[in-house]
MARDO-153442 format. One record per residue (C-alpha): residue in one letter; x, y, z. Coordinates in pm, whole numbers, plus 50000, padded with zeros to 5 digits. Layout:
<nodes>
<node residuo="a" east="X" north="Y" up="Z"/>
...
</nodes>
This chain:
<nodes>
<node residuo="m" east="12166" north="37538" up="91923"/>
<node residuo="p" east="12244" north="37631" up="91567"/>
<node residuo="v" east="12457" north="37986" up="91540"/>
<node residuo="d" east="12412" north="38216" up="91252"/>
<node residuo="t" east="12772" north="38162" up="91102"/>
<node residuo="h" east="12659" north="38446" up="90829"/>
<node residuo="a" east="12601" north="38665" up="91068"/>
<node residuo="a" east="12920" north="38631" up="91310"/>
<node residuo="t" east="13128" north="38607" up="90993"/>
<node residuo="d" east="12964" north="38972" up="90882"/>
<node residuo="r" east="13004" north="39125" up="91216"/>
<node residuo="l" east="13432" north="38916" up="91189"/>
<node residuo="m" east="13492" north="39090" up="90899"/>
<node residuo="r" east="13308" north="39468" up="90998"/>
<node residuo="f" east="13501" north="39462" up="91297"/>
<node residuo="l" east="13824" north="39346" up="91112"/>
<node residuo="a" east="13748" north="39652" up="90907"/>
<node residuo="v" east="13808" north="39921" up="91226"/>
<node residuo="e" east="14119" north="40020" up="91403"/>
<node residuo="g" east="14201" north="40007" up="91739"/>
<node residuo="v" east="14553" north="39917" up="91840"/>
<node residuo="t" east="14664" north="39978" up="92121"/>
<node residuo="g" east="14622" north="40187" up="92401"/>
<node residuo="k" east="14375" north="40380" up="92102"/>
<node residuo="e" east="13997" north="40154" up="92093"/>
<node residuo="a" east="13759" north="40404" up="92098"/>
<node residuo="a" east="13638" north="40387" up="91754"/>
<node residuo="i" east="13627" north="39963" up="91789"/>
<node residuo="g" east="13504" north="40075" up="92143"/>
<node residuo="r" east="13205" north="40212" up="91991"/>
<node residuo="e" east="13176" north="39975" up="91687"/>
<node residuo="l" east="13131" north="39699" up="91937"/>
<node residuo="a" east="12868" north="39868" up="92158"/>
<node residuo="a" east="12680" north="39930" up="91827"/>
<node residuo="a" east="12661" north="39606" up="91744"/>
<node residuo="l" east="12579" north="39503" up="92085"/>
<node residuo="q" east="12245" north="39763" up="92049"/>
<node residuo="e" east="12186" north="39639" up="91724"/>
<node residuo="a" east="12180" north="39237" up="91883"/>
<node residuo="g" east="11900" north="39330" up="92114"/>
<node residuo="v" east="12106" north="39409" up="92379"/>
<node residuo="s" east="12014" north="39744" up="92579"/>
<node residuo="a" east="12207" north="40021" up="92582"/>
<node residuo="d" east="12171" north="40071" up="92932"/>
<node residuo="a" east="12341" north="39719" up="92995"/>
<node residuo="i" east="12700" north="39878" up="92772"/>
<node residuo="r" east="12895" north="40087" up="92947"/>
<node residuo="l" east="13272" north="40177" up="92944"/>
<node residuo="d" east="13496" north="40144" up="93330"/>
<node residuo="d" east="13745" north="40425" up="93472"/>
<node residuo="a" east="14084" north="40178" up="93380"/>
<node residuo="n" east="14230" north="40375" up="93198"/>
<node residuo="t" east="14278" north="40610" up="93426"/>
<node residuo="r" east="14533" north="40369" up="93707"/>
<node residuo="i" east="14681" north="40241" up="93327"/>
<node residuo="p" east="15020" north="40459" up="93336"/>
<node residuo="v" east="15052" north="40503" up="92961"/>
<node residuo="p" east="14844" north="40700" up="92789"/>
<node residuo="t" east="14519" north="40495" up="92726"/>
<node residuo="e" east="14162" north="40666" up="92492"/>
<node residuo="t" east="13887" north="40465" up="92675"/>
<node residuo="g" east="13844" north="40178" up="92956"/>
<node residuo="n" east="13744" north="39831" up="92950"/>
<node residuo="l" east="13369" north="39793" up="92760"/>
<node residuo="i" east="13155" north="39585" up="92970"/>
<node residuo="v" east="12850" north="39423" up="92902"/>
<node residuo="d" east="12561" north="39339" up="93140"/>
<node residuo="l" east="12300" north="39098" up="92984"/>
<node residuo="p" east="12055" north="38960" up="93307"/>
<node residuo="g" east="12016" north="38632" up="93347"/>
<node residuo="r" east="11674" north="38428" up="93176"/>
<node residuo="g" east="11363" north="38187" up="93212"/>
<node residuo="a" east="11509" north="37831" up="93446"/>
<node residuo="m" east="11875" north="37962" up="93479"/>
<node residuo="h" east="11812" north="38345" up="93578"/>
<node residuo="n" east="11901" north="38278" up="93913"/>
<node residuo="q" east="12233" north="38058" up="93862"/>
<node residuo="p" east="12534" north="38211" up="93974"/>
<node residuo="r" east="12637" north="38437" up="93720"/>
<node residuo="i" east="12946" north="38398" up="93456"/>
<node residuo="m" east="13147" north="38600" up="93257"/>
<node residuo="f" east="13289" north="38625" up="92870"/>
<node residuo="m" east="13607" north="38786" up="92808"/>
<node residuo="t" east="13881" north="38888" up="92473"/>
<node residuo="h" east="14074" north="39275" up="92432"/>
<node residuo="m" east="13993" north="39428" up="92206"/>
<node residuo="d" east="14307" north="39601" up="92098"/>
<node residuo="t" east="14531" north="39495" up="91820"/>
<node residuo="v" east="14887" north="39573" up="91765"/>
<node residuo="p" east="14988" north="39833" up="91586"/>
<node residuo="l" east="15130" north="39637" up="91347"/>
<node residuo="c" east="14707" north="39594" up="91209"/>
<node residuo="a" east="14709" north="39921" up="91141"/>
<node residuo="g" east="14546" north="39966" up="90806"/>
<node residuo="a" east="14482" north="39640" up="90722"/>
<node residuo="k" east="14250" north="39502" up="90496"/>
<node residuo="p" east="14027" north="39203" up="90533"/>
<node residuo="k" east="13861" north="38993" up="90251"/>
<node residuo="l" east="13692" north="38690" up="90214"/>
<node residuo="a" east="13875" north="38429" up="89999"/>
<node residuo="g" east="13683" north="38039" up="90087"/>
<node residuo="r" east="13680" north="37956" up="90448"/>
<node residuo="k" east="13959" north="38188" up="90543"/>
<node residuo="i" east="13968" north="38604" up="90583"/>
<node residuo="v" east="14288" north="38715" up="90481"/>
<node residuo="n" east="14460" north="39055" up="90441"/>
<node residuo="e" east="14454" north="39261" up="90098"/>
<node residuo="a" east="14742" north="39482" up="90262"/>
<node residuo="k" east="15090" north="39426" up="90405"/>
<node residuo="t" east="15012" north="39500" up="90745"/>
<node residuo="a" east="14898" north="39219" up="90971"/>
<node residuo="l" east="14518" north="39141" up="90976"/>
<node residuo="g" east="14368" north="39222" up="91352"/>
<node residuo="g" east="14225" north="38803" up="91388"/>
<node residuo="d" east="14429" north="38885" up="91739"/>
<node residuo="n" east="14172" north="38947" up="91854"/>
<node residuo="r" east="13836" north="39103" up="91635"/>
<node residuo="c" east="13759" north="38713" up="91646"/>
<node residuo="g" east="13756" north="38685" up="92005"/>
<node residuo="c" east="13504" north="39011" up="91960"/>
<node residuo="g" east="13328" north="38845" up="91705"/>
<node residuo="v" east="13266" north="38525" up="91936"/>
<node residuo="l" east="13095" north="38733" up="92211"/>
<node residuo="v" east="12887" north="38991" up="92011"/>
<node residuo="t" east="12762" north="38684" up="91836"/>
<node residuo="l" east="12635" north="38539" up="92170"/>
<node residuo="a" east="12471" north="38802" up="92261"/>
<node residuo="a" east="12307" north="38803" up="91979"/>
<node residuo="e" east="12235" north="38453" up="91959"/>
<node residuo="l" east="12150" north="38446" up="92322"/>
<node residuo="e" east="11903" north="38680" up="92226"/>
<node residuo="k" east="11772" north="38585" up="91898"/>
<node residuo="q" east="11712" north="38217" up="92007"/>
<node residuo="q" east="11571" north="38397" up="92331"/>
<node residuo="l" east="11780" north="38065" up="92500"/>
<node residuo="d" east="11785" north="38002" up="92889"/>
<node residuo="h" east="12146" north="38145" up="93079"/>
<node residuo="p" east="12249" north="38243" up="93398"/>
<node residuo="p" east="12366" north="38617" up="93415"/>
<node residuo="i" east="12639" north="38663" up="93230"/>
<node residuo="t" east="12918" north="38974" up="93223"/>
<node residuo="l" east="13117" north="39063" up="92892"/>
<node residuo="l" east="13445" north="39175" up="92919"/>
<node residuo="f" east="13615" north="39356" up="92604"/>
<node residuo="c" east="13969" north="39468" up="92790"/>
<node residuo="v" east="14209" north="39731" up="92666"/>
<node residuo="r" east="14530" north="39696" up="92597"/>
<node residuo="e" east="14613" north="39366" up="92611"/>
<node residuo="e" east="14875" north="39361" up="92348"/>
<node residuo="s" east="15045" north="39641" up="92532"/>
<node residuo="g" east="15064" north="39451" up="92900"/>
<node residuo="l" east="14740" north="39339" up="93010"/>
<node residuo="y" east="14664" north="39676" up="93092"/>
<node residuo="g" east="14291" north="39611" up="93062"/>
<node residuo="a" east="14241" north="39322" up="93286"/>
<node residuo="r" east="14498" north="39399" up="93490"/>
<node residuo="h" east="14363" north="39804" up="93653"/>
<node residuo="v" east="13966" north="39604" up="93595"/>
<node residuo="r" east="13780" north="39629" up="93935"/>
<node residuo="t" east="13661" north="39323" up="93999"/>
<node residuo="e" east="13323" north="39399" up="94175"/>
<node residuo="e" east="13178" north="39590" up="93806"/>
<node residuo="l" east="13209" north="39237" up="93709"/>
<node residuo="g" east="12918" north="39135" up="93835"/>
<node residuo="s" east="13122" north="38902" up="94075"/>
<node residuo="p" east="13127" north="38558" up="93819"/>
<node residuo="v" east="13211" north="38262" up="93942"/>
<node residuo="m" east="13341" north="38144" up="93659"/>
<node residuo="a" east="13487" north="38365" up="93265"/>
<node residuo="f" east="13570" north="38243" up="92967"/>
<node residuo="n" east="13832" north="38387" up="92740"/>
<node residuo="f" east="13793" north="38372" up="92422"/>
<node residuo="d" east="14203" north="38455" up="92247"/>
<node residuo="g" east="14402" north="38234" up="91978"/>
<node residuo="g" east="14356" north="37966" up="91729"/>
<node residuo="a" east="14152" north="37613" up="91816"/>
<node residuo="a" east="13830" north="37616" up="91950"/>
<node residuo="s" east="13890" north="37298" up="92124"/>
<node residuo="n" east="14234" north="37424" up="92304"/>
<node residuo="v" east="14173" north="37438" up="92691"/>
<node residuo="t" east="14418" north="37662" up="92809"/>
<node residuo="i" east="14474" north="37654" up="93223"/>
<node residuo="g" east="14765" north="37796" up="93264"/>
<node residuo="a" east="15069" north="38040" up="93177"/>
<node residuo="v" east="15327" north="38136" up="93209"/>
<node residuo="g" east="15491" north="38462" up="93397"/>
<node residuo="a" east="15704" north="38719" up="93329"/>
<node residuo="d" east="15879" north="39030" up="93439"/>
<node residuo="r" east="15945" north="39312" up="93231"/>
<node residuo="w" east="16326" north="39460" up="93368"/>
<node residuo="q" east="16466" north="39795" up="93215"/>
<node residuo="v" east="16838" north="39894" up="93303"/>
<node residuo="e" east="17066" north="40265" up="93241"/>
<node residuo="i" east="17368" north="40186" up="93188"/>
<node residuo="f" east="17566" north="40484" up="93263"/>
<node residuo="g" east="17988" north="40531" up="93187"/>
<node residuo="r" east="18157" north="40845" up="93114"/>
<node residuo="a" east="18205" north="41035" up="92813"/>
<node residuo="s" east="18534" north="41082" up="92599"/>
<node residuo="h" east="18696" north="41147" up="92260"/>
<node residuo="a" east="18735" north="40827" up="92165"/>
<node residuo="g" east="19068" north="40949" up="91897"/>
<node residuo="v" east="19239" north="41196" up="92192"/>
<node residuo="a" east="19177" north="41030" up="92517"/>
<node residuo="p" east="18952" north="40664" up="92499"/>
<node residuo="e" east="19101" north="40598" up="92795"/>
<node residuo="r" east="18921" north="40915" up="93044"/>
<node residuo="g" east="18641" north="40723" up="92905"/>
<node residuo="i" east="18430" north="40442" up="93060"/>
<node residuo="s" east="18184" north="40329" up="92801"/>
<node residuo="s" east="17854" north="40185" up="92866"/>
<node residuo="t" east="17857" north="40015" up="92503"/>
<node residuo="m" east="18124" north="39768" up="92674"/>
<node residuo="i" east="17929" north="39729" up="93030"/>
<node residuo="l" east="17670" north="39677" up="92824"/>
<node residuo="a" east="17855" north="39383" up="92589"/>
<node residuo="l" east="18008" north="39217" up="92951"/>
<node residuo="a" east="17698" north="39197" up="93095"/>
<node residuo="l" east="17539" north="39026" up="92832"/>
<node residuo="a" east="17879" north="38789" up="92692"/>
<node residuo="d" east="17846" north="38684" up="93148"/>
<node residuo="v" east="17433" north="38595" up="93108"/>
<node residuo="k" east="17533" north="38393" up="92786"/>
<node residuo="a" east="17833" north="38179" up="92881"/>
<node residuo="g" east="17550" north="38169" up="93261"/>
<node residuo="g" east="17290" north="38004" up="93109"/>
<node residuo="w" east="17022" north="38291" up="93094"/>
<node residuo="f" east="16989" north="38398" up="92812"/>
<node residuo="g" east="16679" north="38213" up="92523"/>
<node residuo="k" east="16592" north="37878" up="92703"/>
<node residuo="v" east="16716" north="37871" up="93044"/>
<node residuo="v" east="16711" north="37542" up="93171"/>
<node residuo="k" east="16856" north="37488" up="93503"/>
<node residuo="g" east="16879" north="37162" up="93760"/>
<node residuo="k" east="16784" north="36840" up="93643"/>
<node residuo="r" east="16500" north="36557" up="93681"/>
<node residuo="q" east="16278" north="36669" up="93968"/>
<node residuo="e" east="16439" north="36944" up="94014"/>
<node residuo="r" east="16490" north="37118" up="93687"/>
<node residuo="r" east="16307" north="37451" up="93591"/>
<node residuo="e" east="16299" north="37683" up="93304"/>
<node residuo="g" east="16210" north="37923" up="93122"/>
<node residuo="t" east="16313" north="38273" up="92852"/>
<node residuo="s" east="16476" north="38553" up="92868"/>
<node residuo="n" east="16528" north="38831" up="92658"/>
<node residuo="v" east="16730" north="39120" up="92537"/>
<node residuo="g" east="16512" north="39364" up="92338"/>
<node residuo="p" east="16557" north="39736" up="92285"/>
<node residuo="v" east="16930" north="39906" up="92355"/>
<node residuo="t" east="16894" north="40284" up="92305"/>
<node residuo="g" east="17027" north="40603" up="92369"/>
<node residuo="g" east="16642" north="40672" up="92568"/>
<node residuo="e" east="16395" north="40825" up="92443"/>
<node residuo="g" east="16381" north="40667" up="92115"/>
<node residuo="r" east="16755" north="40798" up="92073"/>
<node residuo="p" east="17073" north="40597" up="91953"/>
<node residuo="a" east="17279" north="40466" up="92225"/>
<node residuo="g" east="17560" north="40657" up="92165"/>
<node residuo="d" east="17601" north="41047" up="91947"/>
<node residuo="a" east="17917" north="40937" up="91695"/>
<node residuo="t" east="18210" north="40641" up="91682"/>
<node residuo="n" east="18495" north="40921" up="91780"/>
<node residuo="v" east="18267" north="40947" up="92140"/>
<node residuo="v" east="18349" north="40729" up="92343"/>
<node residuo="t" east="17957" north="40566" up="92488"/>
<node residuo="d" east="17845" north="40752" up="92802"/>
<node residuo="y" east="17491" north="40586" up="92838"/>
<node residuo="v" east="17267" north="40308" up="92755"/>
<node residuo="h" east="16955" north="40191" up="92782"/>
<node residuo="v" east="16841" north="39801" up="92789"/>
<node residuo="r" east="16452" north="39689" up="92799"/>
<node residuo="g" east="16469" north="39308" up="92847"/>
<node residuo="e" east="16188" north="39031" up="92985"/>
<node residuo="s" east="16252" north="38708" up="93193"/>
<node residuo="r" east="15922" north="38425" up="93188"/>
<node residuo="s" east="15855" north="38100" up="93359"/>
<node residuo="h" east="15528" north="37897" up="93454"/>
<node residuo="d" east="15753" north="37845" up="93790"/>
<node residuo="r" east="15650" north="38134" up="93999"/>
<node residuo="t" east="15977" north="38211" up="94163"/>
<node residuo="f" east="16201" north="38066" up="93867"/>
<node residuo="f" east="16078" north="38419" up="93580"/>
<node residuo="k" east="16259" north="38609" up="93890"/>
<node residuo="e" east="16571" north="38394" up="93941"/>
<node residuo="i" east="16615" north="38461" up="93593"/>
<node residuo="t" east="16559" north="38880" up="93608"/>
<node residuo="r" east="16799" north="38852" up="93966"/>
<node residuo="a" east="17090" north="38690" up="93738"/>
<node residuo="y" east="17068" north="39014" up="93429"/>
<node residuo="k" east="17095" north="39196" up="93712"/>
<node residuo="a" east="17418" north="39114" up="93870"/>
<node residuo="a" east="17578" north="39045" up="93506"/>
<node residuo="f" east="17518" north="39452" up="93452"/>
<node residuo="e" east="17658" north="39517" up="93843"/>
<node residuo="k" east="17958" north="39341" up="93777"/>
<node residuo="a" east="18024" north="39443" up="93420"/>
<node residuo="a" east="18004" north="39832" up="93577"/>
<node residuo="k" east="18256" north="39749" up="93776"/>
<node residuo="r" east="18510" north="39576" up="93504"/>
<node residuo="v" east="18520" north="39892" up="93352"/>
<node residuo="k" east="18756" north="40129" up="93490"/>
<node residuo="n" east="18921" north="40419" up="93290"/>
<node residuo="s" east="19258" north="40578" up="93341"/>
<node residuo="d" east="19204" north="40794" up="93695"/>
<node residuo="g" east="19035" north="40406" up="93802"/>
<node residuo="k" east="18686" north="40495" up="93830"/>
<node residuo="t" east="18383" north="40281" up="93679"/>
<node residuo="g" east="18051" north="40266" up="93516"/>
<node residuo="r" east="17757" north="40253" up="93709"/>
<node residuo="v" east="17457" north="40070" up="93592"/>
<node residuo="r" east="17038" north="40179" up="93717"/>
<node residuo="f" east="16838" north="39821" up="93723"/>
<node residuo="k" east="16488" north="39824" up="93783"/>
<node residuo="a" east="16214" north="39529" up="93760"/>
<node residuo="e" east="15816" north="39491" up="93743"/>
<node residuo="t" east="15578" north="39212" up="93680"/>
<node residuo="d" east="15406" north="39228" up="93455"/>
<node residuo="y" east="15155" north="38935" up="93521"/>
<node residuo="y" east="15198" north="38640" up="93760"/>
<node residuo="p" east="15223" north="38237" up="93619"/>
<node residuo="f" east="14917" north="38035" up="93681"/>
<node residuo="r" east="14793" north="37707" up="93648"/>
<node residuo="m" east="14477" north="37551" up="93694"/>
<node residuo="k" east="14356" north="37220" up="93839"/>
<node residuo="e" east="14158" north="37016" up="93592"/>
<node residuo="s" east="13930" north="36901" up="93906"/>
<node residuo="l" east="13765" north="37329" up="93914"/>
<node residuo="p" east="13380" north="37363" up="93787"/>
<node residuo="v" east="13562" north="37639" up="93506"/>
<node residuo="v" east="13763" north="37346" up="93378"/>
<node residuo="r" east="13494" north="37068" up="93382"/>
<node residuo="r" east="13286" north="37333" up="93214"/>
<node residuo="a" east="13518" north="37407" up="92910"/>
<node residuo="m" east="13627" north="37049" up="92859"/>
<node residuo="a" east="13237" north="36901" up="92840"/>
<node residuo="a" east="13115" north="37182" up="92615"/>
<node residuo="v" east="13395" north="37145" up="92363"/>
<node residuo="s" east="13273" north="36773" up="92366"/>
<node residuo="e" east="12920" north="36881" up="92334"/>
<node residuo="i" east="12993" north="37095" up="91999"/>
<node residuo="g" east="13229" north="36687" up="91868"/>
<node residuo="g" east="13515" north="36856" up="91928"/>
<node residuo="t" east="13847" north="36664" up="92183"/>
<node residuo="p" east="13979" north="36890" up="92496"/>
<node residuo="n" east="14328" north="37028" up="92450"/>
<node residuo="i" east="14396" north="37075" up="92765"/>
<node residuo="r" east="14722" north="37290" up="92764"/>
<node residuo="a" east="14947" north="37611" up="92877"/>
<node residuo="a" east="15035" north="37902" up="92723"/>
<node residuo="n" east="15444" north="38063" up="92711"/>
<node residuo="g" east="15260" north="38419" up="92669"/>
<node residuo="g" east="15052" north="38637" up="92877"/>
<node residuo="l" east="14685" north="38646" up="92902"/>
<node residuo="d" east="14427" north="38857" up="93031"/>
<node residuo="a" east="14308" north="38519" up="93212"/>
<node residuo="n" east="14690" north="38548" up="93432"/>
<node residuo="w" east="14529" north="38886" up="93589"/>
<node residuo="m" east="14125" north="38757" up="93563"/>
<node residuo="v" east="14303" north="38483" up="93809"/>
<node residuo="r" east="14506" north="38673" up="94004"/>
<node residuo="h" east="14140" north="38875" up="94088"/>
<node residuo="g" east="13995" north="38541" up="94218"/>
<node residuo="v" east="13813" north="38490" up="93941"/>
<node residuo="p" east="13875" north="38076" up="93772"/>
<node residuo="t" east="13970" north="38176" up="93404"/>
<node residuo="v" east="14016" north="37907" up="93106"/>
<node residuo="t" east="14103" north="38045" up="92723"/>
<node residuo="f" east="13952" north="37916" up="92408"/>
<node residuo="g" east="14122" north="37938" up="92024"/>
<node residuo="a" east="13910" north="38178" up="91848"/>
<node residuo="g" east="14079" north="38135" up="91500"/>
<node residuo="q" east="14335" north="38289" up="91433"/>
<node residuo="n" east="14645" north="38196" up="91310"/>
<node residuo="e" east="15008" north="38357" up="91250"/>
<node residuo="p" east="14876" north="38631" up="91454"/>
<node residuo="h" east="15133" north="38939" up="91515"/>
<node residuo="t" east="15277" north="38920" up="91173"/>
<node residuo="t" east="15146" north="39019" up="90793"/>
<node residuo="d" east="15105" north="38656" up="90694"/>
<node residuo="e" east="14769" north="38690" up="90940"/>
<node residuo="w" east="14457" north="38510" up="90850"/>
<node residuo="i" east="14222" north="38362" up="90981"/>
<node residuo="n" east="13991" north="37991" up="91000"/>
<node residuo="l" east="13642" north="38005" up="91012"/>
<node residuo="d" east="13608" north="37703" up="91061"/>
<node residuo="e" east="13702" north="37780" up="91387"/>
<node residuo="y" east="13578" north="38104" up="91430"/>
<node residuo="d" east="13244" north="37936" up="91392"/>
<node residuo="r" east="13314" north="37669" up="91634"/>
<node residuo="a" east="13415" north="37896" up="91853"/>
<node residuo="c" east="13091" north="38116" up="91829"/>
<node residuo="a" east="12907" north="37739" up="91913"/>
<node residuo="l" east="13076" north="37694" up="92235"/>
<node residuo="a" east="13100" north="38010" up="92349"/>
<node residuo="v" east="12670" north="37961" up="92303"/>
<node residuo="k" east="12733" north="37621" up="92458"/>
<node residuo="l" east="12917" north="37714" up="92760"/>
<node residuo="a" east="12650" north="38019" up="92780"/>
<node residuo="t" east="12284" north="37765" up="92831"/>
<node residuo="m" east="12460" north="37432" up="92983"/>
<node residuo="r" east="12287" north="37310" up="93294"/>
</nodes>
């Protein structure tokens, strides 16, 4: 079952040239639908869902869903799904892909968008090869998710009944095609508003309550307690690990934190995250931040004895998972990698994947790479050898008995 690698590369170059940053996927969705129809997929089998109406941030379009009916001796086997995401990070806007031997590089000073136009290329190539070679396969759903890069929103808000009840799924998002990712971290996104009291910093600083100082004390406390960055608690069998980070510090809505050097800062808004493979530990990290901010607010007082206050909110971005290697989806994944000449590398990811939500929805999902390198940077490039292997892997996964 050879794959037409020249056509696969042409598709990838075509998709890379279409801008589609997270939340603005309408154009790449149209391009994917056109390419699928050119590959022989019926227009009636291609549709957009309404996940964008449930996503809490502006999103141009829903997830792209494609139904491929089963064929031949496998036509009545249980449905399987192949998925990827069709958005890129904003840094990819204006990318200009260029072939350079067995690589695709970028002529612009932007990220390239291999994350995840590579996955899009793999799924469309799969549909094209199944049709071109008239290969036997079970019923297949193709799912192209929106807003993966800004919070896994497309996968989170897809309605599973619209996917045809697949018994397993294969996600393409990463580097090496032989990476069999069967687990990933979970994460909280948290934010805290710090309320102080403004005062003239030169005339009456003692009357103010500095939100900036509350922030400083809280972060110092978090750092001293070992809750910032790489977090390790306990020893040996009781050892728990995770990570945390403090992100944007602003005055809210894009404003700076503080109005001037001669005014005691009365408001600061902070966003951060907590992650762990332990489904309870990332919550514990978040609680440590909450406690530190509340403690710090009580410590900063003005001359009237009044203190600052904080409003802390946290939301689970995605839940951790780790599938057993004995599951049919993992066994199929490992067998397929071996059959195309690779060595399966079982691993867990330290970042969130659309698979986090699919597993949460009850669809066991393995993630493979598709040739991405240095994603989210201006040094991004695509390894075409790995991309070709990912295309061959998808065809093998779809047709193996």
